[in-house]
Wavefront OBJ file of the C-alpha trace (Angstrom):
o trace
v 41.548 165.223 86.181
v 39.741 165.378 89.519
v 41.494 162.149 90.556
v 44.888 163.678 89.766
v 43.981 166.811 91.752
v 43.064 164.625 94.710
v 46.303 162.610 94.468
v 48.379 165.792 94.363
v 46.526 167.281 97.316
v 47.143 164.092 99.334
v 50.854 164.664 98.720
v 50.554 168.305 99.818
v 51.076 169.559 96.261
v 48.889 172.403 95.071
v 47.222 171.114 91.869
v 48.016 173.845 89.357
v 47.172 173.323 85.696
v 50.812 172.573 84.782
v 51.273 170.137 87.661
v 48.150 168.256 86.620
v 49.373 168.114 83.008
v 52.845 166.888 84.012
v 51.394 164.263 86.356
v 49.051 163.052 83.616
v 51.946 162.891 81.120
v 53.983 160.727 83.515
v 50.933 158.590 84.280
v 50.233 157.891 80.610
v 53.834 156.872 79.857
v 55.209 153.536 80.958
v 58.797 154.701 80.658
v 60.537 157.175 82.947
v 60.952 160.645 81.451
v 63.714 163.237 81.560
v 63.342 166.992 81.890
v 64.164 167.198 78.177
v 61.298 164.804 77.418
v 58.970 167.106 79.370
v 60.300 170.159 77.525
v 59.779 168.476 74.151
v 56.249 167.385 75.012
v 55.264 170.731 76.567
v 57.107 172.784 73.941
v 55.171 175.968 74.686
v 55.929 175.805 78.426
v 58.728 177.496 80.298
v 61.686 175.229 81.170
v 61.900 176.721 84.662
v 58.244 175.921 85.368
v 58.745 172.314 84.280
v 61.906 172.017 86.380
v 60.175 173.447 89.446
v 57.211 171.141 88.907
v 59.349 168.001 88.749
v 61.443 169.121 91.745
v 58.287 169.791 93.787
v 57.005 166.344 92.826
v 60.298 164.816 93.922
v 60.373 166.686 97.255
v 56.795 165.631 98.018
v 57.312 161.975 97.055
v 55.177 162.087 93.914
v 58.071 161.030 91.655
v 61.451 159.430 92.157
v 64.690 160.067 90.333
v 66.376 157.370 88.253
v 70.033 157.313 87.281
v 70.091 154.732 84.491
v 73.712 155.343 83.528
v 72.906 157.441 80.450
v 73.978 160.695 82.087
v 70.411 162.036 81.988
v 68.289 161.950 85.137
v 64.852 160.484 84.568
v 61.714 160.631 86.672
v 58.851 158.224 87.247
v 55.741 158.344 89.395
v 55.997 156.714 92.791
v 53.613 153.928 93.739
v 50.727 154.703 96.055
v 51.987 154.648 99.648
v 55.638 154.985 98.635
v 57.847 157.027 100.930
v 61.025 156.342 98.914
v 62.485 154.645 101.978
v 65.638 152.679 101.307
v 64.448 149.686 103.335
v 60.990 149.240 101.801
v 60.371 151.189 98.605
v 63.403 150.822 96.356
v 62.891 148.701 93.257
v 64.748 147.638 90.127
v 64.836 149.679 86.950
v 65.319 148.313 83.449
v 67.089 150.230 80.696
v 66.618 149.000 77.121
v 69.790 149.271 75.055
v 67.693 149.319 71.859
v 64.921 151.894 72.461
v 66.686 153.832 75.273
v 63.647 153.611 77.567
v 63.902 153.122 81.314
v 61.029 151.494 83.171
v 60.357 150.814 86.838
v 60.053 147.199 87.883
v 58.145 148.045 91.042
v 57.297 144.447 91.841
v 61.038 143.651 91.997
v 62.346 145.201 95.216
v 66.036 145.800 95.882
v 66.993 143.374 98.656
v 68.370 144.630 101.948
v 72.156 144.812 101.913
v 74.045 144.595 105.203
v 76.697 147.294 105.195
v 79.783 147.271 107.419
v 79.598 149.096 110.743
v 79.972 152.832 110.296
v 78.380 152.875 106.824
v 74.918 154.361 106.308
v 72.986 153.913 103.076
v 71.231 157.035 101.840
v 70.173 155.799 98.424
v 70.429 152.707 96.268
v 69.918 152.274 92.553
v 69.953 149.055 90.612
v 69.552 149.237 86.847
v 69.389 146.143 84.694
v 70.361 146.767 81.079
v 69.295 144.698 78.118
v 66.509 144.409 75.561
v 62.891 145.135 76.513
v 59.870 143.107 75.437
v 58.923 145.670 72.768
v 62.227 145.569 70.894
v 62.786 142.763 68.381
v 65.946 140.694 68.365
l 1 2 3 4 5 6 7 8 9 10 11 12 13 14 15 16 17 18 19 20 21 22 23 24 25 26 27 28 29 30 31 32 33 34 35 36 37 38 39 40 41 42 43 44 45 46 47 48 49 50 51 52 53 54 55 56 57 58 59 60 61 62 63 64 65 66 67 68 69 70 71 72 73 74 75 76 77 78 79 80 81 82 83 84 85 86 87 88 89 90 91 92 93 94 95 96 97 98 99 100 101 102 103 104 105 106 107 108 109 110 111 112 113 114 115 116 117 118 119 120 121 122 123 124 125 126 127 128 129 130 131 132 133 134 135 136 137
């Protein structure tokens, strides 16, 4: 837990007990998680506290948001050194049509796309949908 405290402090996040627990939960799960997933896992916790925790993490660059097309926003931990910059840090996400899990493919970066003059990219999201390695055919 001391390592998690240190990581949060490096991101200018005060390491409260709940923040440490949420960070650890995201760290232990390969798949991105929704606010509902957090609520179900931390069933005795207040929804507002969980929401504020995940929003603080997002604002401080601890997690990034994923829109996988399901209508539910999911969150995953950012890589070390990530600034969520559109030019360098954006990566692919994979959504499994069988198990409904979304995972980050951080080693697969979204390539730079030249936009027409006058257009400015503020975010990019590329989700590949299919069957993950854990789901049988």
